[in-house]
C-alpha positions as CSV (number, residue, x, y, z in Angstrom):
1,M,-32.2,8.6,55.2
2,V,-33.4,11.4,57.5
3,A,-31.2,13.9,59.4
4,G,-32.2,16.6,61.9
5,A,-30.2,19.5,63.4
6,H,-31.0,21.9,66.3
7,A,-29.4,25.2,67.2
8,A,-27.0,24.9,70.2
9,D,-27.8,28.4,71.5
10,T,-31.3,28.3,72.9
11,G,-31.4,32.1,73.1
12,V,-31.4,32.5,69.4
13,G,-34.4,30.3,69.0
14,A,-34.9,26.7,68.1
15,Q,-34.3,25.9,64.5
16,T,-34.9,22.6,62.9
17,G,-33.8,21.4,59.5
18,A,-34.4,18.1,57.8
19,F,-33.8,16.5,54.5
20,S,-34.7,13.1,53.1
21,V,-33.1,11.1,50.4
22,S,-34.7,8.0,48.8
23,V,-32.2,5.6,47.5
24,E,-33.4,2.7,45.3
25,P,-30.7,0.2,44.5
26,P,-30.4,-0.8,40.9
27,R,-32.0,-4.0,39.8
28,P,-29.4,-6.8,40.1
29,Q,-28.4,-8.5,36.9
30,P,-29.7,-12.1,36.8
31,A,-26.9,-14.6,37.6
32,F,-28.5,-17.9,36.7
33,F,-29.6,-19.2,33.4
34,W,-33.2,-19.6,34.5
35,E,-33.4,-16.0,35.7
36,R,-32.0,-14.8,32.4
37,F,-34.5,-16.9,30.6
38,D,-37.3,-15.5,32.7
39,D,-36.3,-12.0,31.8
40,G,-36.0,-12.8,28.1
41,F,-39.3,-14.6,28.0
42,G,-41.1,-11.7,29.7
43,D,-39.5,-9.2,27.4
44,H,-40.8,-10.8,24.3
45,A,-44.0,-12.8,25.1
46,N,-46.4,-9.9,25.1
47,D,-45.4,-8.6,21.7
48,I,-45.3,-12.1,20.2
49,F,-48.8,-13.0,21.4
50,S,-50.1,-9.6,20.3
51,D,-48.7,-10.0,16.8
52,A,-50.0,-13.5,16.5
53,L,-53.6,-12.7,17.6
54,Q,-54.0,-9.1,16.4
55,P,-57.5,-8.2,15.0
56,L,-56.2,-7.8,11.4
57,N,-55.1,-11.4,11.4
58,A,-58.6,-12.4,12.3
59,I,-59.9,-10.5,9.3
60,R,-57.5,-12.4,7.1
61,W,-58.6,-15.7,8.6
62,N,-62.2,-14.8,7.8
63,L,-61.2,-14.4,4.1
64,D,-59.0,-17.5,4.0
65,L,-61.5,-19.8,5.8
66,P,-64.9,-19.4,4.1
67,G,-67.7,-21.9,4.5
68,R,-70.2,-23.1,7.1
69,D,-67.5,-24.4,9.4
70,F,-65.8,-21.1,9.8
71,G,-66.3,-21.0,13.6
72,V,-64.5,-24.3,14.1
73,N,-61.7,-23.5,11.6
74,F,-61.3,-20.1,13.2
75,R,-60.8,-21.6,16.7
76,E,-58.3,-24.1,15.4
77,R,-56.4,-21.3,13.6
78,A,-56.3,-19.1,16.8
79,S,-55.2,-22.1,18.9
80,S,-52.5,-22.9,16.5
81,R,-51.2,-19.3,16.4
82,A,-51.3,-19.2,20.2
83,R,-49.2,-22.4,20.5
84,N,-46.7,-21.1,18.0
85,A,-46.5,-17.8,19.9
86,F,-45.7,-19.7,23.1
87,G,-43.1,-21.8,21.4
88,K,-41.5,-18.8,19.9
89,S,-41.5,-17.0,23.3
90,V,-39.6,-20.0,24.8
91,E,-37.2,-20.1,21.9
92,Y,-36.4,-16.3,22.2
93,G,-36.0,-16.4,25.9
94,T,-33.6,-19.4,25.7
95,R,-31.5,-17.7,23.0
96,E,-31.2,-14.4,24.8
97,A,-30.3,-16.3,28.1
98,A,-27.6,-18.2,26.3
99,M,-25.8,-15.0,25.3
100,E,-24.7,-14.4,28.9
101,M,-23.2,-17.8,29.5
102,P,-19.5,-18.1,30.7
103,F,-18.3,-19.0,27.2
104,M,-19.8,-15.8,25.7
105,I,-18.1,-13.7,28.5
106,W,-14.8,-15.4,27.7
107,L,-15.3,-14.7,24.0
108,D,-16.0,-11.0,24.8
109,E,-12.7,-10.7,26.5
110,H,-10.6,-12.6,23.9
111,Q,-12.3,-12.3,20.5
112,G,-14.6,-9.2,20.6
113,W,-15.5,-9.3,16.9
114,L,-16.4,-13.0,17.0
115,A,-18.5,-12.4,20.1
116,S,-20.4,-9.6,18.4
117,L,-21.1,-11.9,15.4
118,V,-22.3,-14.8,17.6
119,R,-24.5,-12.4,19.6
120,D,-26.1,-10.9,16.5
121,S,-26.6,-14.3,14.9
122,V,-28.0,-16.2,17.9
123,G,-29.4,-13.3,19.9
124,N,-31.0,-10.1,18.7
125,V,-34.1,-12.2,18.1
126,D,-36.3,-9.1,17.4
127,E,-34.6,-8.7,14.1
128,E,-36.2,-11.8,12.8
129,A,-39.6,-10.2,13.0
130,V,-38.7,-7.4,10.5
131,A,-41.0,-8.0,7.6
132,P,-40.3,-5.6,4.7
133,L,-43.4,-6.6,2.8
134,G,-45.6,-6.9,5.9
135,L,-48.6,-4.5,5.8
136,T,-49.7,-4.8,9.4
137,Y,-48.2,-3.5,12.7
138,R,-45.8,-5.9,14.5
139,G,-44.8,-5.2,18.1
140,V,-41.7,-7.3,17.9
141,E,-40.6,-5.5,14.7
142,Q,-41.1,-2.1,16.2
143,S,-39.1,-3.2,19.3
144,W,-36.2,-3.9,16.9
145,W,-36.5,-0.5,15.3
146,R,-36.5,1.2,18.8
147,S,-33.3,-0.7,19.7
148,M,-31.7,0.6,16.5
149,A,-32.5,4.2,17.4
150,A,-29.2,4.4,19.3
151,G,-27.3,4.4,16.0
152,E,-25.6,1.1,16.4
153,T,-24.6,-1.4,13.7
154,H,-25.5,-5.1,13.9
155,Y,-24.7,-8.0,11.5
156,G,-25.2,-11.7,11.7
157,V,-26.1,-14.9,9.9
158,R,-29.3,-17.0,10.5
159,P,-28.3,-20.4,9.2
160,F,-30.9,-22.6,11.1
161,R,-34.0,-21.3,9.4
162,T,-36.0,-22.7,6.6
163,S,-34.9,-19.7,4.6
164,P,-31.3,-18.9,5.8
165,Y,-30.1,-15.4,5.4
166,A,-27.4,-12.9,6.4
167,Y,-28.3,-9.4,7.6
168,L,-26.9,-5.9,8.3
169,S,-28.8,-3.3,10.4
170,H,-27.8,0.2,11.0
171,G,-29.3,3.3,12.6
172,I,-28.4,6.8,11.3
173,T,-28.8,9.5,14.0
174,D,-28.0,13.1,14.5
175,G,-27.3,13.6,18.2
176,E,-30.5,12.3,19.9
177,K,-32.5,12.6,16.7
178,T,-33.1,9.5,14.7
179,I,-32.9,10.1,10.9
180,L,-33.2,6.7,9.3
181,L,-33.2,3.0,10.4
182,A,-32.2,0.3,7.8
183,N,-32.1,-3.5,7.7
184,V,-30.7,-5.4,4.7
185,R,-31.0,-9.2,4.2
186,Y,-29.5,-11.6,1.7
187,Y,-31.2,-15.0,1.3
188,Y,-29.6,-17.9,-0.4
189,D,-31.2,-21.2,-1.6
190,R,-28.7,-23.7,-2.9
191,F,-26.8,-20.8,-4.5
192,S,-29.2,-20.9,-7.4
193,N,-32.0,-18.6,-6.1
194,H,-31.1,-15.4,-4.4
195,R,-33.2,-12.7,-2.7
196,V,-32.3,-9.3,-1.3
197,E,-34.7,-7.5,1.1
198,L,-34.4,-3.9,2.2
199,A,-36.4,-2.5,5.1
200,L,-36.3,1.2,6.0
201,S,-38.1,3.0,8.8
202,L,-38.2,6.8,8.9
203,P,-39.6,8.5,12.0
204,I,-41.7,11.5,11.1
205,A,-43.8,14.1,13.0
206,Y,-46.6,13.5,15.5
207,G,-45.4,10.0,16.6
208,M,-45.7,8.6,13.1
209,A,-43.3,6.3,11.3
210,L,-43.0,5.6,7.5
211,D,-41.8,2.1,6.7
212,F,-40.6,1.2,3.2
213,G,-39.9,-2.4,2.2
214,S,-38.6,-3.9,-1.0
215,S,-37.8,-7.5,-2.1
216,Y,-35.9,-8.5,-5.2
217,Q,-35.5,-12.1,-6.2
218,F,-33.2,-13.3,-9.0
219,G,-32.1,-16.7,-10.3
220,T,-34.5,-19.2,-11.8
221,R,-37.4,-16.7,-11.3
222,D,-37.1,-12.9,-11.1
223,E,-39.6,-11.1,-8.9
224,H,-39.7,-7.5,-7.5
225,R,-42.1,-6.4,-4.8
226,V,-42.5,-3.1,-2.9
227,A,-44.5,-2.2,0.2
228,V,-45.1,1.0,2.1
229,K,-46.6,1.3,5.6
230,I,-47.5,4.2,7.9
231,V,-47.8,3.6,11.6
232,K,-48.9,6.0,14.3
233,Q,-48.9,5.4,18.1
234,L,-52.2,6.8,19.6
235,K,-52.2,8.5,23.0
236,A,-54.9,6.1,24.2
237,G,-52.5,3.2,23.6
238,G,-53.8,2.1,20.2
239,I,-52.2,1.8,16.8
240,A,-53.4,3.3,13.6
241,Q,-51.9,1.9,10.4
242,V,-52.1,2.0,6.6
243,G,-50.2,-0.5,4.4
244,F,-50.0,-0.7,0.7
245,E,-48.2,-3.3,-1.5
246,A,-47.6,-2.6,-5.2
247,R,-47.6,-5.8,-7.4
248,Q,-49.8,-7.3,-10.1
249,H,-52.8,-7.2,-7.7
250,P,-52.2,-4.3,-5.3
251,T,-53.1,-4.7,-1.7
252,L,-54.3,-2.0,0.7
253,I,-54.8,-2.6,4.5
254,A,-55.9,0.1,6.9
255,G,-57.1,-0.2,10.5
256,I,-57.0,1.0,14.1
257,S,-56.2,-1.4,17.0
258,F,-56.7,-1.0,20.7
259,A,-55.7,-3.2,23.6
260,W,-57.7,-3.6,26.8
């Protein structure tokens, strides 16, 4: 919008004033399922493909696929990971889009607690990428930690996985400062084998984050594992990371990744 004003008394001298305001309307919320799917697919696809094809994965494939036919096996492994990443992107987009269907809106109005449980169980797909014992950077996992920085609490059940579990996530904040992010899972297998996983993320100075993970399995076979990971976002857009897992044969992974 532009407005101009001129003095009415020409003897005083002409004066001109103007101001301009740029008004950008907010992005409309997607109304149709396909539009919501498109948004959900776009929000997750980049991180999912980056996690599946990151350089440290290629190093592990090199160790897991020795022999003269490494080149063929490597291409097959990369193609398989890419197909899985595409399928997961479609799945995540569909699940996120389903959370805005009329039934969920009705459930929000009549049974708020049940709606929250359904949303956290079917939606919030980034939580599934949290890997307490993972030693490498995961973009989807970090996306979940960023969403938890608001200090919210989420809880749900993932019953349709090969390893079903229930989870509870919570962010501890002090005003706008994030103090600690936590994610707890309980796995059950025919009620004979049980496993509890704890993942903690602690933001520290200079854009660094300290992640601690622990897994304790009890039942027919007891097992306890601990992992620590330090991740730093580089100004050039890369990631520096160091991961260590303490067990019978300790593992240490360190590296720097850049995207171009």
